[in-house]
DSSP file (Angstrom, degrees, kcal/mol; ACC not computed):
  #  RESIDUE AA STRUCTURE BP1 BP2  ACC     N-H-->O    O-->H-N    N-H-->O    O-->H-N    TCO  KAPPA ALPHA  PHI   PSI    X-CA   Y-CA   Z-CA
    1    1 A M              0   0    0      0, 0.0     2,-0.2     0, 0.0   124,-0.0   0.000 360.0 360.0 360.0 149.1   -3.7   76.7  -26.8
    2    2 A K        -     0   0    0      1,-0.1    34,-0.3   122,-0.0     2,-0.1  -0.531 360.0-120.9 -71.8 135.9   -0.6   77.6  -24.9
    3    3 A K        -     0   0    0     -2,-0.2    32,-0.2     1,-0.1    31,-0.1  -0.419  36.0 -93.0 -75.8 155.0    1.7   74.6  -24.3
    4    4 A T     >  -     0   0    0     30,-2.1     4,-2.3    56,-0.1     5,-0.2  -0.250  26.8-119.0 -68.6 156.4    2.6   73.7  -20.8
    5    5 A F  H  > S+     0   0    0      1,-0.2     4,-2.6     2,-0.2     5,-0.2   0.900 114.9  53.1 -60.0 -43.6    5.8   75.1  -19.1
    6    6 A L  H  >>S+     0   0    0      1,-0.2     4,-2.3     2,-0.2     6,-1.6   0.814 108.7  50.5 -65.8 -29.7    7.2   71.6  -18.6
    7    7 A Y  H  >5S+     0   0    0      4,-0.3     4,-1.2     3,-0.2    -1,-0.2   0.934 113.5  44.2 -70.2 -47.0    6.7   70.9  -22.3
    8    8 A R  H  <5S+     0   0    0     -4,-2.3    -2,-0.2     2,-0.2    -1,-0.2   0.861 123.8  36.3 -66.2 -35.3    8.5   74.0  -23.4
    9    9 A L  H  <5S+     0   0    0     -4,-2.6    -2,-0.2    -5,-0.2    -3,-0.2   0.925 139.1   7.1 -83.9 -48.6   11.3   73.5  -20.9
   10   10 A L  H  <5S-     0   0    0     -4,-2.3    -3,-0.2    -5,-0.2    -2,-0.2   0.443  93.6-112.7-118.8  -4.4   11.8   69.7  -20.8
   11   11 A G    ><< +     0   0    0     -4,-1.2     3,-1.3    -5,-0.7    -4,-0.3   0.632  57.3 161.3  78.6  12.4    9.6   68.3  -23.6
   12   12 A L  T 3   +     0   0    0     -6,-1.6    -1,-0.3     1,-0.2    63,-0.1  -0.509  63.6  29.5 -69.9 131.1    7.4   66.6  -21.1
   13   13 A G  T 3  S+     0   0    0     61,-0.9    21,-2.5     1,-0.3    22,-0.4   0.566  90.7 132.1  95.8  11.5    4.1   65.7  -22.8
   14   14 A S  S <  S-     0   0    0     -3,-1.3    -1,-0.3    19,-0.2    47,-0.2  -0.538  70.4 -93.2 -90.6 162.1    5.5   65.3  -26.3
   15   15 A I        -     0   0    0     -2,-0.2     5,-0.1    45,-0.1    -1,-0.1  -0.618  55.3-102.2 -69.9 126.3    4.8   62.5  -28.6
   16   16 A P    >>  -     0   0    0      0, 0.0     3,-1.5     0, 0.0     4,-1.4  -0.269  24.1-136.8 -56.0 130.5    7.7   60.0  -28.0
   17   17 A K  H 3> S+     0   0    0      1,-0.3     4,-0.7     2,-0.2     3,-0.3   0.854 102.7  56.9 -58.4 -38.0   10.2   60.3  -30.8
   18   18 A Q  H 34 S+     0   0    0      1,-0.2    -1,-0.3     2,-0.1     4,-0.2   0.685 113.2  41.9 -69.0 -15.9   10.6   56.5  -31.2
   19   19 A L  H <> S+     0   0    0     -3,-1.5     4,-2.4     2,-0.1    -1,-0.2   0.639  92.9  83.5-101.2 -20.0    6.8   56.2  -31.8
   20   20 A L  H  X S+     0   0    0     -4,-1.4     4,-2.4    -3,-0.3     5,-0.2   0.880  89.8  48.5 -58.2 -45.9    6.3   59.2  -34.1
   21   21 A S  H  X S+     0   0    0     -4,-0.7     4,-2.0     1,-0.2    -1,-0.2   0.882 111.8  50.8 -65.2 -36.6    7.3   57.5  -37.4
   22   22 A T  H  > S+     0   0    0     -4,-0.2     4,-1.7     2,-0.2    -1,-0.2   0.928 111.0  48.2 -63.6 -45.1    5.1   54.5  -36.6
   23   23 A L  H  X S+     0   0    0     -4,-2.4     4,-0.7     1,-0.2    -2,-0.2   0.891 110.1  51.9 -63.6 -39.7    2.1   56.9  -35.9
   24   24 A E  H >< S+     0   0    0     -4,-2.4     3,-0.7     1,-0.2     4,-0.3   0.890 108.5  51.3 -64.0 -38.7    2.8   58.8  -39.1
   25   25 A Q  H 3< S+     0   0    0     -4,-2.0    -1,-0.2     1,-0.2    -2,-0.2   0.837 106.5  54.9 -65.8 -32.7    2.8   55.5  -41.1
   26   26 A E  H 3< S-     0   0    0     -4,-1.7    40,-0.8    -5,-0.1    -1,-0.2   0.660 123.2-106.5 -74.2 -15.4   -0.6   54.6  -39.4
   27   27 A G    <<  -     0   0    0     -4,-0.7    39,-1.3    -3,-0.7     2,-0.3   0.874  26.9-125.3  87.9  90.2   -2.0   57.9  -40.7
   28   28 A I  E     -A   65   0A   0     -4,-0.3    37,-0.3    37,-0.2     3,-0.1  -0.499  25.8-178.4 -69.1 124.3   -2.5   60.5  -38.0
   29   29 A V  E    S-     0   0A   0     35,-2.9     2,-0.3     1,-0.4    36,-0.2   0.882  72.2 -14.5 -86.4 -48.8   -6.1   61.8  -38.0
   30   30 A V  E     +A   64   0A   0     34,-1.8    34,-2.9   100,-0.0    -1,-0.4  -0.970  69.1 169.5-155.2 142.8   -5.6   64.3  -35.2
   31   31 A S  E     +A   63   0A   0     -2,-0.3     2,-0.3    32,-0.2    32,-0.2  -0.992   8.0 178.3-152.0 155.7   -2.8   64.9  -32.7
   32   32 A D  E     -A   62   0A   0     30,-1.9    30,-2.2    -2,-0.3     2,-0.3  -0.967   7.6-170.3-154.9 148.0   -1.7   67.5  -30.1
   33   33 A E  E     +     0   0A   0     -2,-0.3    28,-0.2    28,-0.2   -19,-0.2  -0.925  63.3  40.0-138.5 163.3    1.2   67.5  -27.6
   34   34 A G  E    S+     0   0A   0    -21,-2.5   -30,-2.1    26,-0.4     2,-0.3   0.734  76.9 157.8  70.4  22.0    2.3   69.7  -24.7
   35   35 A M  E     -A   60   0A   0     25,-2.4    25,-2.7   -22,-0.4    -1,-0.2  -0.591  37.9-135.4 -80.7 136.7   -1.4   69.9  -23.6
   36   36 A G  E     +A   59   0A   0     87,-0.5    87,-2.8   -34,-0.3     2,-0.3  -0.557  42.2 139.7 -79.9 157.0   -2.1   70.8  -20.0
   37   37 A G  E     -AB  58 122A   0     21,-1.4    21,-1.8    85,-0.2     2,-0.4  -0.981  44.6 -98.5-175.5-175.1   -4.8   68.7  -18.4
   38   38 A R  E     -AB  57 121A   0     83,-1.9    83,-2.8    -2,-0.3     2,-0.6  -0.986  14.3-151.5-129.9 138.8   -6.1   66.9  -15.4
   39   39 A F  E     -AB  56 120A   0     17,-3.1    17,-2.1    -2,-0.4     2,-0.4  -0.955  25.4-174.3-105.7 118.8   -6.1   63.1  -14.5
   40   40 A I  E     -AB  55 119A   0     79,-3.0    79,-2.6    -2,-0.6     2,-0.4  -0.957   9.2-170.5-124.1 132.2   -9.1   62.4  -12.3
   41   41 A T  E     -AB  54 118A   0     13,-2.7    13,-1.6    -2,-0.4     2,-0.4  -0.925   4.6-164.7-119.6 148.4  -10.0   59.1  -10.6
   42   42 A R  E    S-AB  53 117A   0     75,-2.3    75,-2.1    -2,-0.4    11,-0.2  -0.962  73.8 -24.0-133.8 116.1  -13.2   58.1   -8.8
   43   43 A H  E    S+     0   0A   0      9,-3.1     2,-0.5    -2,-0.4     9,-0.2   0.900  84.4 174.3  52.6  49.3  -13.3   55.1   -6.5
   44   44 A V  E     +A   51   0A   0      7,-2.4     7,-3.0    72,-0.2     2,-0.4  -0.770  12.1 179.2 -93.7 127.2  -10.4   53.4   -8.2
   45   45 A D  E     +AB  50 115A   0     70,-2.6    70,-1.8    -2,-0.5     5,-0.2  -0.995  15.8 145.6-124.1 131.5   -9.0   50.2   -6.8
   46   46 A G  E >   -A   49   0A   0      3,-2.4     3,-2.3    -2,-0.4     2,-0.4  -0.916  60.0 -49.5-151.6 176.5   -6.1   48.4   -8.4
   47   47 A P  T 3  S-     0   0    0      0, 0.0     3,-0.1     0, 0.0    67,-0.0  -0.364 128.0 -12.8 -56.8 110.1   -3.1   46.3   -7.5
   48   48 A G  T 3  S+     0   0    0     -2,-0.4     2,-0.4     1,-0.2    -3,-0.0   0.568 121.6  99.9  74.0   9.1   -1.4   48.3   -4.9
   49   49 A K  E <   +A   46   0A   0     -3,-2.3    -3,-2.4     2,-0.0     2,-0.3  -0.964  38.6 168.7-128.9 143.5   -3.5   51.4   -5.6
   50   50 A R  E     +A   45   0A   0     -2,-0.4     2,-0.4    -5,-0.2    -5,-0.2  -0.818   5.9 168.4-154.9 113.3   -6.6   52.8   -4.0
   51   51 A Y  E     -A   44   0A   0     -7,-3.0    -7,-2.4    -2,-0.3     3,-0.2  -0.980  17.1-176.3-129.5 119.4   -8.0   56.3   -4.8
   52   52 A R  E    S-     0   0A   0     -2,-0.4    -9,-3.1     1,-0.3     2,-0.3   0.947  87.1 -13.6 -74.6 -52.5  -11.4   57.5   -3.6
   53   53 A H  E    S+A   42   0A   0    -11,-0.2     2,-0.4   -10,-0.1    -1,-0.3  -0.868  76.8 170.3-152.4 116.8  -11.0   60.8   -5.5
   54   54 A R  E     +A   41   0A   0    -13,-1.6   -13,-2.7    -2,-0.3     2,-0.4  -0.986   6.9 179.5-131.7 138.5   -7.8   61.9   -7.0
   55   55 A S  E     +A   40   0A   0     -2,-0.4     2,-0.3   -15,-0.2   -15,-0.2  -0.980   9.1 164.9-140.5 125.8   -7.0   64.8   -9.3
   56   56 A E  E     -A   39   0A   0    -17,-2.1   -17,-3.1    -2,-0.4     2,-0.1  -0.995  31.5-118.0-141.9 148.7   -3.6   65.8  -10.6
   57   57 A G  E     +A   38   0A   0     -2,-0.3     2,-0.3   -19,-0.2   -19,-0.2  -0.388  33.7 177.7 -80.0 160.3   -2.3   68.0  -13.4
   58   58 A F  E     -A   37   0A   0    -21,-1.8   -21,-1.4    -2,-0.1     2,-0.5  -0.976  32.2-131.8-153.1 165.5   -0.3   66.8  -16.3
   59   59 A S  E     +A   36   0A   0     -2,-0.3    15,-3.4   -23,-0.2     2,-0.3  -0.999  51.5 147.6-116.6 123.8    1.4   67.7  -19.5
   60   60 A G  E     -AC  35  73A   0    -25,-2.7   -25,-2.4    -2,-0.5   -26,-0.4  -0.820  40.5-124.2-148.7-177.5    0.5   65.2  -22.2
   61   61 A C  E     - C   0  72A   0     11,-2.3    11,-2.0    -2,-0.3     2,-0.4  -0.961  11.5-163.8-135.6 154.4   -0.2   64.2  -25.7
   62   62 A L  E     -AC  32  71A   0    -30,-2.2   -30,-1.9    -2,-0.3     2,-0.4  -0.997   9.5-177.3-138.9 132.8   -3.1   62.5  -27.5
   63   63 A V  E     -AC  31  70A   0      7,-2.6     7,-2.6    -2,-0.4     2,-0.5  -0.998  10.9-168.0-135.0 132.3   -3.0   61.0  -31.0
   64   64 A V  E     +AC  30  69A   0    -34,-2.9   -35,-2.9    -2,-0.4   -34,-1.8  -0.985  17.9 173.3-116.5 120.0   -5.7   59.4  -33.0
   65   65 A T  E     -A   28   0A   0      3,-3.1   -37,-0.2    -2,-0.5   -38,-0.2  -0.562  51.3 -95.8-110.9-178.9   -4.5   57.5  -36.1
   66   66 A R  S    S+     0   0    0    -39,-1.3   -39,-0.1   -40,-0.8   -38,-0.1   0.644 125.5  35.5 -70.7 -12.0   -6.4   55.3  -38.5
   67   67 A K  S    S+     0   0    0      1,-0.3    16,-2.3   -40,-0.1    17,-0.5   0.664 121.9   1.5-114.8 -22.4   -5.3   52.3  -36.4
   68   68 A R  E     - D   0  82A   0     14,-0.3    -3,-3.1    15,-0.1     2,-0.4  -0.983  50.9-123.1-160.4 168.5   -5.2   53.4  -32.7
   69   69 A V  E     -CD  64  81A   0     12,-2.6    12,-2.3    -2,-0.3     2,-0.4  -0.984  33.5-178.6-117.0 129.6   -5.7   55.9  -30.0
   70   70 A I  E     -CD  63  80A   0     -7,-2.6    -7,-2.6    -2,-0.4     2,-0.4  -0.994   7.6-177.3-135.8 138.7   -2.7   56.7  -27.8
   71   71 A C  E     -CD  62  79A   0      8,-2.6     7,-2.9    -2,-0.4     8,-1.6  -0.999   2.2-173.7-137.1 132.7   -2.3   59.0  -24.9
   72   72 A Y  E     -CD  61  77A   0    -11,-2.0   -11,-2.3    -2,-0.4     2,-0.5  -0.979   9.4-161.2-122.1 138.8    0.8   59.9  -22.8
   73   73 A T  E >  S-CD  60  76A   0      3,-2.3     3,-2.7    -2,-0.4     2,-0.4  -0.993  78.4 -33.5-115.9 128.9    0.9   62.0  -19.6
   74   74 A Y  T 3  S-     0   0    0    -15,-3.4   -61,-0.9    -2,-0.5   -60,-0.1  -0.514 127.6 -36.4  53.0-116.0    4.4   63.2  -19.0
   75   75 A R  T 3  S+     0   0    0     -2,-0.4     2,-0.5   -63,-0.1    -1,-0.3   0.183 115.0 106.4-117.3  17.5    6.3   60.2  -20.4
   76   76 A K  E <   -D   73   0A   0     -3,-2.7    -3,-2.3     1,-0.0     2,-0.5  -0.846  69.4-128.1-103.9 128.9    3.9   57.4  -19.3
   77   77 A C  E     +D   72   0A   0     -2,-0.5    -5,-0.2    -5,-0.2     3,-0.1  -0.616  33.9 167.6 -73.3 121.4    1.6   55.7  -21.7
   78   78 A Q  E     +     0   0A   0     -7,-2.9     2,-0.4    -2,-0.5    -6,-0.2   0.770  65.1  23.1-103.3 -37.7   -1.9   55.9  -20.3
   79   79 A I  E     +D   71   0A   0     -8,-1.6    -8,-2.6     2,-0.0    -1,-0.3  -0.999  53.8 157.7-135.3 132.8   -4.0   54.7  -23.3
   80   80 A N  E     +D   70   0A   0     -2,-0.4     2,-0.4   -10,-0.2   -10,-0.2  -0.678  22.7 153.6-152.4  93.5   -3.0   52.6  -26.3
   81   81 A I  E     -D   69   0A   0    -12,-2.3   -12,-2.6    -2,-0.2     2,-0.1  -0.981  41.8-121.2-132.5 135.6   -6.0   50.9  -27.9
   82   82 A S  E >   -D   68   0A   0     -2,-0.4     3,-1.2   -14,-0.2   -14,-0.3  -0.427  20.2-130.2 -68.7 144.8   -6.6   49.8  -31.4
   83   83 A V  T 3  S+     0   0    0    -16,-2.3   -15,-0.1     1,-0.2    -1,-0.1   0.683 110.7  55.5 -70.0 -15.3   -9.6   51.3  -33.2
   84   84 A E  T 3  S+     0   0    0    -17,-0.5    -1,-0.2     4,-0.0   -16,-0.1   0.494  80.0 110.5 -93.5  -4.8  -10.6   47.8  -34.1
   85   85 A D  S X  S-     0   0    0     -3,-1.2     3,-2.0     1,-0.1     4,-0.2  -0.552  70.8-137.0 -69.3 128.7  -10.6   46.7  -30.4
   86   86 A P  G >  S+     0   0    0      0, 0.0     3,-1.1     0, 0.0    -1,-0.1   0.724  99.6  70.9 -61.3 -19.1  -14.3   46.1  -29.4
   87   87 A K  G >  S+     0   0    0      1,-0.2     3,-2.5     2,-0.1     4,-0.1   0.656  73.1  86.1 -70.6 -14.1  -13.5   47.8  -26.1
   88   88 A V  G X  S+     0   0    0     -3,-2.0     3,-1.6     1,-0.3    -1,-0.2   0.777  77.3  66.8 -60.3 -24.6  -13.2   51.2  -27.9
   89   89 A V  G <  S+     0   0    0     -3,-1.1    -1,-0.3     1,-0.3    51,-0.2   0.634  91.1  64.8 -70.2 -11.2  -17.0   51.5  -27.4
   90   90 A N  G <  S+     0   0    0     -3,-2.5    16,-0.5    -4,-0.1     2,-0.4   0.360  80.2  98.1 -93.0   5.0  -16.4   51.8  -23.7
   91   91 A L    <   -     0   0    0     -3,-1.6    49,-2.9    -4,-0.1     2,-0.4  -0.774  62.6-155.1 -87.6 137.4  -14.5   55.1  -24.2
   92   92 A Y  E     -Ef 104 140A   0     12,-2.8    12,-2.5    -2,-0.4     2,-0.4  -0.942   8.8-168.9-115.7 136.8  -16.6   58.1  -23.5
   93   93 A V  E     +Ef 103 141A   0     47,-2.9    49,-2.1    -2,-0.4     2,-0.3  -0.977  12.4 160.7-129.5 138.6  -15.8   61.5  -25.0
   94   94 A D  E     -E  102   0A   0      8,-2.1     8,-3.2    -2,-0.4     3,-0.1  -0.976  35.6-140.4-150.5 158.1  -17.3   64.9  -24.2
   95   95 A I  E     +     0   0A   0     -2,-0.3     6,-0.2     6,-0.2     3,-0.1  -0.822  22.3 177.1-120.9  88.6  -16.5   68.6  -24.5
   96   96 A P  E    S-     0   0A   0      0, 0.0     2,-0.3     0, 0.0    -1,-0.1   0.805  72.1  -0.7 -66.7 -29.3  -17.6   70.1  -21.2
   97   97 A K  E >  S-E  100   0A   0      3,-0.5     3,-1.7    -3,-0.1    -3,-0.0  -0.975 100.4 -66.8-152.4 162.4  -16.5   73.5  -22.2
   98   98 A E  T 3  S+     0   0    0     -2,-0.3     3,-0.1     1,-0.3    27,-0.1  -0.200 119.8  10.6 -53.2 134.6  -14.8   75.1  -25.3
   99   99 A E  T 3  S+     0   0    0      1,-0.2    25,-1.3    26,-0.1     2,-0.4   0.716 104.7 107.9  65.9  25.0  -11.2   73.9  -25.8
  100  100 A T  E <   -EG  97 123A   0     -3,-1.7    -3,-0.5    23,-0.2     2,-0.5  -0.990  49.1-166.0-130.9 125.5  -11.6   71.1  -23.2
  101  101 A L  E     - G   0 122A   0     21,-2.6    21,-3.0    -2,-0.4     2,-0.5  -0.938   4.4-159.2-110.9 130.0  -11.8   67.4  -24.2
  102  102 A C  E     -EG  94 121A   0     -8,-3.2    -8,-2.1    -2,-0.5     2,-0.5  -0.946   9.7-179.0-110.9 123.0  -12.9   64.9  -21.6
  103  103 A L  E     +EG  93 120A   0     17,-2.8    17,-2.9    -2,-0.5     2,-0.3  -0.985  16.5 165.4-121.6 118.6  -11.9   61.2  -22.3
  104  104 A S  E     +EG  92 119A   0    -12,-2.5   -12,-2.8    -2,-0.5     2,-0.3  -0.905  10.2 164.8-137.6 161.1  -13.2   58.8  -19.6
  105  105 A F  E     - G   0 118A   0     13,-2.2    13,-2.6    -2,-0.3     2,-0.6  -0.984  44.1 -95.0-165.7 161.9  -13.7   55.0  -19.0
  106  106 A E  E >>  - G   0 117A   0    -16,-0.5     3,-1.4    -2,-0.3     4,-0.6  -0.800  35.7-144.2 -84.3 120.7  -14.3   52.3  -16.5
  107  107 A S  H >> S+     0   0    0      9,-3.3     4,-2.4    -2,-0.6     3,-0.8   0.775  91.3  68.4 -63.3 -28.9  -10.9   51.0  -15.6
  108  108 A S  H 34 S+     0   0    0      8,-0.3    -1,-0.3     1,-0.2     5,-0.2   0.761  94.8  58.2 -63.9 -23.3  -12.0   47.4  -15.2
  109  109 A I  H <4 S+     0   0    0     -3,-1.4    -1,-0.2     1,-0.2    -2,-0.2   0.821 118.4  28.4 -74.1 -31.0  -12.7   47.1  -18.9
  110  110 A F  H << S+     0   0    0     -3,-0.8     2,-0.4    -4,-0.6    -2,-0.2   0.640 120.9  47.5-106.7 -18.4   -9.1   48.0  -19.9
  111  111 A R  S >< S-     0   0    0     -4,-2.4     3,-1.7     3,-0.1    -1,-0.2  -0.972  78.7-125.6-134.4 121.3   -7.0   46.8  -16.9
  112  112 A E  T 3  S+     0   0    0     -2,-0.4     3,-0.1     1,-0.3    -3,-0.1  -0.367  96.5  15.3 -59.9 132.9   -7.2   43.4  -15.2
  113  113 A G  T 3  S+     0   0    0      1,-0.3     2,-0.3    -5,-0.2    -1,-0.3   0.515 102.4 114.3  81.6   5.3   -7.8   43.7  -11.5
  114  114 A W    <   -     0   0    0     -3,-1.7     2,-0.3    -7,-0.2    -1,-0.3  -0.712  38.7-179.7-106.5 159.4   -8.8   47.4  -11.6
  115  115 A D  E     +B   45   0A   0    -70,-1.8   -70,-2.6    -2,-0.3     2,-0.2  -0.972  36.4  55.1-154.3 144.3  -12.1   49.0  -10.8
  116  116 A G  E    S-     0   0A   0     -2,-0.3    -9,-3.3   -72,-0.3     2,-0.4  -0.455  78.8 -60.0 118.8 169.9  -13.4   52.6  -10.8
  117  117 A L  E     -BG  42 106A   0    -75,-2.1   -75,-2.3   -11,-0.2     2,-0.4  -0.706  38.4-168.4 -95.2 137.4  -13.6   55.6  -13.2
  118  118 A I  E     -BG  41 105A   0    -13,-2.6   -13,-2.2    -2,-0.4     2,-0.4  -0.981   7.7-176.1-123.2 136.2  -10.7   57.2  -14.9
  119  119 A E  E     -BG  40 104A   0    -79,-2.6   -79,-3.0    -2,-0.4     2,-0.5  -0.996  12.9-162.6-136.5 136.5  -11.0   60.6  -16.7
  120  120 A F  E     -BG  39 103A   0    -17,-2.9   -17,-2.8    -2,-0.4     2,-0.6  -0.980   6.1-164.8-115.9 129.2   -8.5   62.7  -18.6
  121  121 A R  E     -BG  38 102A   0    -83,-2.8   -83,-1.9    -2,-0.5     2,-0.4  -0.961   9.6-166.3-115.0 115.9   -9.3   66.3  -19.3
  122  122 A F  E     -BG  37 101A   0    -21,-3.0   -21,-2.6    -2,-0.6     2,-0.9  -0.849  16.8-144.0-104.5 134.1   -7.2   67.9  -22.0
  123  123 A N  E     + G   0 100A   0    -87,-2.8   -87,-0.5    -2,-0.4     2,-0.3  -0.859  47.4 140.2 -94.2 105.6   -6.9   71.6  -22.7
  124  124 A T    >   -     0   0    0    -25,-1.3     3,-1.1    -2,-0.9    -2,-0.1  -0.999  59.5-139.4-150.2 142.3   -6.7   71.8  -26.4
  125  125 A N  T 3  S+     0   0    0     -2,-0.3     3,-0.2     1,-0.2     4,-0.1   0.478 105.3  65.7 -79.0   0.1   -8.0   74.0  -29.3
  126  126 A K  T 3>  +     0   0    0      1,-0.2     4,-2.7   -27,-0.1     5,-0.3   0.103  64.1 118.2-102.0  19.7   -8.4   70.7  -31.2
  127  127 A A  H <> S+     0   0    0     -3,-1.1     4,-2.6     1,-0.2    -1,-0.2   0.896  75.9  47.3 -55.0 -44.6  -11.1   69.4  -28.8
  128  128 A H  H  > S+     0   0    0     -3,-0.2     4,-2.4     2,-0.2    -1,-0.2   0.873 111.5  50.9 -68.3 -35.9  -13.8   69.3  -31.5
  129  129 A Q  H  > S+     0   0    0      2,-0.2     4,-2.3     1,-0.2    -2,-0.2   0.924 112.9  45.6 -65.8 -44.2  -11.5   67.5  -34.0
  130  130 A F  H  X S+     0   0    0     -4,-2.7     4,-2.8     2,-0.2     5,-0.3   0.929 112.2  52.2 -62.5 -45.0  -10.6   64.9  -31.3
  131  131 A H  H  X S+     0   0    0     -4,-2.6     4,-2.5    -5,-0.3     5,-0.2   0.938 111.6  45.9 -56.4 -50.1  -14.3   64.5  -30.4
  132  132 A E  H  X S+     0   0    0     -4,-2.4     4,-2.1     1,-0.2    -1,-0.2   0.911 114.0  48.1 -61.8 -44.2  -15.3   63.9  -34.0
  133  133 A A  H  X S+     0   0    0     -4,-2.3     4,-1.2     2,-0.2    -1,-0.2   0.893 113.5  47.2 -65.3 -40.4  -12.4   61.4  -34.6
  134  134 A L  H  X>S+     0   0    0     -4,-2.8     5,-2.4     2,-0.2     4,-0.5   0.888 111.9  49.3 -70.9 -39.4  -13.2   59.4  -31.4
  135  135 A I  H ><5S+     0   0    0     -4,-2.5     3,-1.1    -5,-0.3    -1,-0.2   0.904 107.4  57.2 -62.7 -40.4  -16.9   59.3  -32.1
  136  136 A K  H 3<5S+     0   0    0     -4,-2.1    -1,-0.2     1,-0.3    -2,-0.2   0.830 106.0  48.5 -61.7 -33.5  -16.2   58.1  -35.7
  137  137 A I  H 3<5S-     0   0    0     -4,-1.2    -1,-0.3    -3,-0.2    -2,-0.2   0.529 132.1 -86.7 -87.7  -4.3  -14.2   55.1  -34.4
  138  138 A G  T <<5S+     0   0    0     -3,-1.1    -3,-0.2    -4,-0.5    -2,-0.1   0.408  76.7 142.5 121.0  -3.2  -16.9   54.1  -31.9
  139  139 A A      < -     0   0    0     -5,-2.4    -1,-0.3    -6,-0.1     2,-0.3  -0.319  49.8-116.5 -64.4 155.5  -16.4   56.0  -28.7
  140  140 A Q  E     -f   92   0A   0    -49,-2.9   -47,-2.9   -52,-0.2     2,-0.2  -0.696  19.6-111.5 -99.4 148.5  -19.6   57.1  -27.0
  141  141 A Q  E    S+f   93   0A   0     -2,-0.3     2,-0.3   -49,-0.2   -47,-0.2  -0.551  81.9  29.2 -73.1 137.1  -20.8   60.7  -26.4
  142  142 A G  S    S-     0   0    0    -49,-2.1     2,-0.3    -2,-0.2   -38,-0.2  -0.761  93.6 -58.7 116.2-160.6  -20.8   61.7  -22.7
  143  143 A T     >  -     0   0    0     -2,-0.3     4,-2.1     1,-0.1     5,-0.1  -0.889  32.1-122.5-124.2 156.4  -18.8   60.6  -19.7
  144  144 A A  H  > S+     0   0    0     -2,-0.3     4,-2.5     1,-0.2     5,-0.2   0.849 114.4  57.7 -63.4 -33.9  -18.2   57.3  -18.0
  145  145 A L  H  > S+     0   0    0      2,-0.2     4,-2.3     1,-0.2    -1,-0.2   0.926 107.1  46.6 -62.8 -45.3  -19.6   58.8  -14.8
  146  146 A D  H  > S+     0   0    0      2,-0.2     4,-2.2     1,-0.2    -2,-0.2   0.901 112.1  51.3 -62.5 -40.9  -22.9   59.7  -16.5
  147  147 A A  H  X S+     0   0    0     -4,-2.1     4,-1.1     1,-0.2    -2,-0.2   0.904 111.5  46.6 -64.4 -41.6  -23.1   56.2  -18.0
  148  148 A C  H  X S+     0   0    0     -4,-2.5     4,-0.9     1,-0.2     3,-0.2   0.894 112.1  51.3 -66.9 -39.5  -22.6   54.5  -14.6
  149  149 A S  H  < S+     0   0    0     -4,-2.3     3,-0.4     1,-0.2    -2,-0.2   0.876 108.1  51.4 -65.1 -38.4  -25.1   56.8  -13.0
  150  150 A S  H  < S+     0   0    0     -4,-2.2    -1,-0.2     1,-0.2    -2,-0.2   0.756 106.4  55.3 -73.3 -22.9  -27.8   56.0  -15.6
  151  151 A R  H  <        0   0    0     -4,-1.1    -1,-0.2    -3,-0.2    -2,-0.2   0.722 360.0 360.0 -78.7 -21.7  -27.3   52.2  -15.2
  152  152 A Q     <        0   0    0     -4,-0.9    -1,-0.2    -3,-0.4    -2,-0.2   0.474 360.0 360.0 -87.0 360.0  -27.9   52.4  -11.4
C-alpha cells in the first residue's frame, strides 16, 4: 500500500524510534507504519469528551509482537495491550474489504470512565497477516458493533 503523504513528508504514523528496539526485542510478528486509515467513534462518552458519531483520517502504525499489540495514530498511542491481558478477548478484528483491517472495541473495557464503540480502519496490504496474528492471541472475529447488536 502507498504510505500517507504526512508519513513521507514528516514521518507521522511511524513506529516511535524510542520504542522500536524494545519491540524488536519482544519479537515483532507483524508491523506496518505510515498506513492511512480512519478513526471512528459511535456514542462515545468520556471525561470531557462526547461523540455521537465521529470519523477522522489518520496516518498510523500497528505492531503485533509476541508480548503486545501497539497502535499509534500520528504520534499518539491509542492501543498498548499485553497479549496476556485477559481484556485482549474484547478486541474485535475484521477484514471488511481487501487490504483493509478493522480493529474495534468497547471503550469502557479499556478506559475507566469511558463508554461507546471505537474502531480503527487501517489501509494495509498486511491486513490478512494482522488478522491472523490478532486472532491467534485471542482477539475475536467480527466487529464490536456486531457484537453489541447481537447482545441486545
